[in-house]
N, C-alpha and C positions, 0 to 999 in steps of 0.2 A: 632579580631576587632581592636586591637591596631595596628597591622601591616597594616590593611586597612587604618586607619586614618593617619598613618605616610606617606604612599605612596601618599595619596590624598593631604596632606599638602605640600609635596615636589613638586607635580605636580603644585599646585597653585603658589608656589614660582617661579618655572621655567617659567610658562606661564605668570606670571605677570612681569617678568623681562624686556620684550620688552617695556613696558610702562614707564620704568624708564630711563631717559636720561643719557648720559655720564656725569661724574663730570665736573665741569666748567673748571678745570685746564687741562683737557685732550682734545687734538685737533687731528683731523685726518691729514693725509698728505696734504700738500699744493699743488695747481696746479703747474705742471711743475717739481715737485720733483721726482727724479728717485727712485721709490720704488719697481719696479719689477712687473711683471704681477700678481704674486700670491697675493701681497698686494693689488693691484687694484681690484682683484676679491673679496678679503675680505671686502674692503670698499663698494663694491656694495651690498654684502649680508647684511652688517651692516646697510646700508642706507635703505634697504628693511625692515629689522626687526624694525628699528627705527620708520618707518611709519606704522607698523602693527597695525591692529585694534583687540583688545582683548575683547571677550565677555565671562563673567562668569555667571553661573546660579546655584542657590542653590534651591534644590527641597526638599519638605517634603510631605508625604502622606501615604496611606495604600495600601497594596498589598494582594490579595487573591491568595494563592499558593496551587497547587495540585501536588503531586509527586507519581508515581506508578512504582514499580519495581517488575518484575515477572521472576523467574527462576524455571521452572517446572522440577526439577530433578526427575528422576524416583524413586518413593518411594519403599523401601523394607519393607514389613510388619514386625513389631517387634514381638519377642517371648513373651515379657512382655508388660505391659501397660506403656511403655516408648519408646520414639524414640531415646534414646541415643545409639550410635554406628551405627545406620542405616541411610543411606542417605535419605533425604526427600526434597520436594520442599519448596520454600519460596515465599510469596507474601507480599509486603510492600505497604501500602496505607496511605498516608498523604493527607487528603481531605479538600480542600477549607478552609485552615487556614489563618486567617488575621494577617499580620505582619505590624508593623510600619517601614517605609523605609525613607531613606534620600539619596540625591545624590548631587554631585558637578560636574558640566560640564563646560569645558573650550574650547573655540575655538579661534584660532589666524588666522586672515586673512592676509596672507603674500602678496598677490597680488590680482588683480581682478579675477584671475582664481583659485588660490590655497589657501586652508585653512588647518590648522592642528587642531586636537581635541584630548583631553585627558579627560576621564570621569571616575568617580568612584561612585559606588552605593552600599548600604548595608542595612541590616535590624537590628532592635533591637532584642536581644536574647529573646526567649519566650518558655515556655513549652506548647507542643501541644500533643493531643492524636494521636497515630499511631496504625492502625489495621493491623493484619496479619492473613489472613484466613488459611495460612499454616505456622506453626511454626516448627522449626527444631527439637524440643525436645518433651515435653509432649503434646503440642497442636496438633502436627502432628500425634500422636499415636491414637487419638480418631477417631472413625468411626461413622458418618462422622466427618471430622476434626473440631476441636473446635476453633473458632476464638479467638485470643489473643489480648488484648488491652494493649499497652505499653504507658508509660509516656515518651514522646519525649522531654526531658529537653535540655536546651541550644541550641534550634533550631535557626540557623542563616544562612542567605544567603548574599553573597556579590559578586561583580564583579568589574573589572577594564578593561578599553579598551582605545585604541588609534588608530589613522588613519589619512587618507587624504581625503579632499573634493576637487573635481574638479568642479568649478562653470561654467557650460556650458552657462547659462544665469543668469540674476539677480533672477530668480524664479525657476531655475531647476539645480540640482547638482547631480553628481555621488559620491558615498561613497565607500571607501576601508578601511576596519578596521580589527583589531584583538582584541578579547576579551577573558579574563579568568574569568570563572564563578565557584563558589563553594557553595554547600549546605551541611551543616553538622548538626548533632544532636546526642545526647546521648540517649540511650534507657534503661530504668530501670523500676522496679515495675510492672511486667506483671500481668494481671488479665484475667482469662478465665471464661467462663460460668459455667463449671463444678466445679470450685473451686479448681482445682489441684494445681495451683501456690499459691493461698492464703493459702491453708492448708498444703502444703508440703514444699514449698520453703521459707516461711516467718515465720514459727512458731517454732523456737528453734532448727532447724536442721543444723545450720551454713552453709546454702547453699547460693550460689551466682550465679545469672543468669543475665548477662548484655550484652548489645550490643551497637553498634553505626552505624551510616550511614554517608557516605562521598561520595559526587558526585562532581567530578572535570571535567570541560569541557573547552577545547580550541576551539574557534570559529573564524576562518577566514571568513570574510563575504564581500559581495557586497551589495550596496544599492542605493536607489534613494531618493532625497529630493525635495519636492515641497514647495516653500516659497512664501507667500503673504505679503500684507502690515501689517497684524497683526496676522499671524499664520505661523507655519512651520510643516511639516509632513514628517516622515522618514519611509521607508519600507526597511527592511534588510532581506537578505536571504543567507543561506549557506547550501550546501549539504555535506560539508566536516568537520563538527564539530567532535571533538574527545572527547569522554566521557569515564571516568573511574569511575565505581561504586564499592565501597567496603562496605560490610555488614557482619562483623564478629559477632559471638555469642560465649560468654564464659560461661561455666557451671562448677560449682564446687559443689561437694556433699561430706560432711564430717560428719561421725557419731562417730568420735573418742571420744567425751566426752558425748555421749548419751548412758546410760545403757539401755539394756544389750548388745548393739551391740559392742561397744568398738573397733572400728578400721576401718571399711570399708570406702573407700573414692573413689572419681572419679573426674577427671578433663578432660574436653573436650572443644575443640574450633572448631567451624564450620565457615568457611570463604566463603562467596559467593561474587563473583566478576565478572565484565564484563568490557572489554576495547574495545569499538567499535566505528566506525564512525556513524554519524547520521545527521539528518536534523534539521535546525534551521530557525525560521521565527519570525520576530518582526515588530510591527507597533507602532509608537509613534506619538502623536499629542500635540502641544503646542500652546495655544491661548493667545495673549497679551491682557489682560483685561484693563490695565491702564499703562500710561507712563508719567513720569515726568523727564524732562531733559534726563539723561542717565540711569535712574532707572526705571525698569518695574516690574509690578505685573502680573504673568502669571498663567494660569490654564493648567494642563497637564493630559494626559491619555496615557496608555501603555498596550499593549497585546503582549504576547510572547508564543512560542511553541517550544519544543525540544523533539525529538524522536530518540532513538538509539536502534537497534536490532542486534542480533547476538549471537554467542556462548558464554555462560558464564560457570563458573566453580565453583564447591564446593570442598573445601579442608578441610579435617578433621584430627585433631590430638587428641589423647586420652591416658590417663593413668588411670589404675584402680588397686586398692589394696584391699585385703580382709584379715580378721583376721586370717584365717587358710590356706591361700594360698599365693603364691608369687605375686609380682606386674606384671601387664601386660600392655603393651603399643602397640599402632598401629597407622597407618595412612591410609587414603583412599581418593579417589577423584572421581568426576563424572562431566559430562558435559551435557548441555542442551541449547536449543535455548531460550535466554532471551530477555526481552524488558524493556526499561526505557522510561517513558513518563512524562514530566513535562510541566505545563502551568500555566500562571498567568495573572491576570488583576490588574492594579494599576492606581491610580490617586491621584491628590492633587494640591497644590499650589506651586508657585515658585517665587523667586525674581531674576530678571535679571539685570546685571550691564554691561555697555559698557564703554570702555575707550581706 
């Protein structure tokens, strides 16, 4: 979040610069002065920037977020009542969680036809419940599979984007942009209906079972803007978004200090990942509710959808040791056709400043 705030502050500083004139003691080349063609071109650009219109908008509101990731790895039936060592599918469900969000949007109108924009948006960290119908370890070993509910702590979403607007008319524009989007959270304290995690992983056996989720997406997009006297609406689309999903699980089992076992241990990591192109669609609407001089109070709404499908992978590394035998280690991997789907609805109020 600190990195996101730093980038947004730098963007504001850069985009606000055109509104600041040259110091009084600095003067451009005088007419008739032989400055060369490259200096004349620079003066032309400087003149355009000096006349640029800058619009900044600060948004706050709430967002309802849903994220689903499914990687149906072919399950190998375990010999014991545990899924450790054996590949298994995973299903990740974060359903309709409400997050507080804020955004800073900046637009610089360079000429009648062209405008530049740079925006940043993010959410406040929050703990949310995450359900997994298929869990890589004990949850996947039950028949039928036992759903596991995780505590998704430090859940946060943020994005930054920039691009170009071509103003075909005063009310209609084409949009070309590039966006980077990230959703991340930590997973801990799993709970299942049969009580396996509560009874075995949490009561004195020095076990550790944690995970985290990280979704990073690059989105080059095209869009259309419709602008009226007191509103504007954008429709963005991309069939070329690039999404990388990483969902690792870390499991440690240690009975070294629990009599009479005195030594067995296990460590295993299961990493589920998918890196595939996808489809992105977004609609935004902003209504100007009030205006005083160059300061406006707006209402905004936003809906977005992202879907990526393709081959995903499970990679496993494990180490086991027993009291009366040597340590054993191994690796394995498996592939399956996975799918990631995220969608959200958001809305709130905004303050708009023009200068």
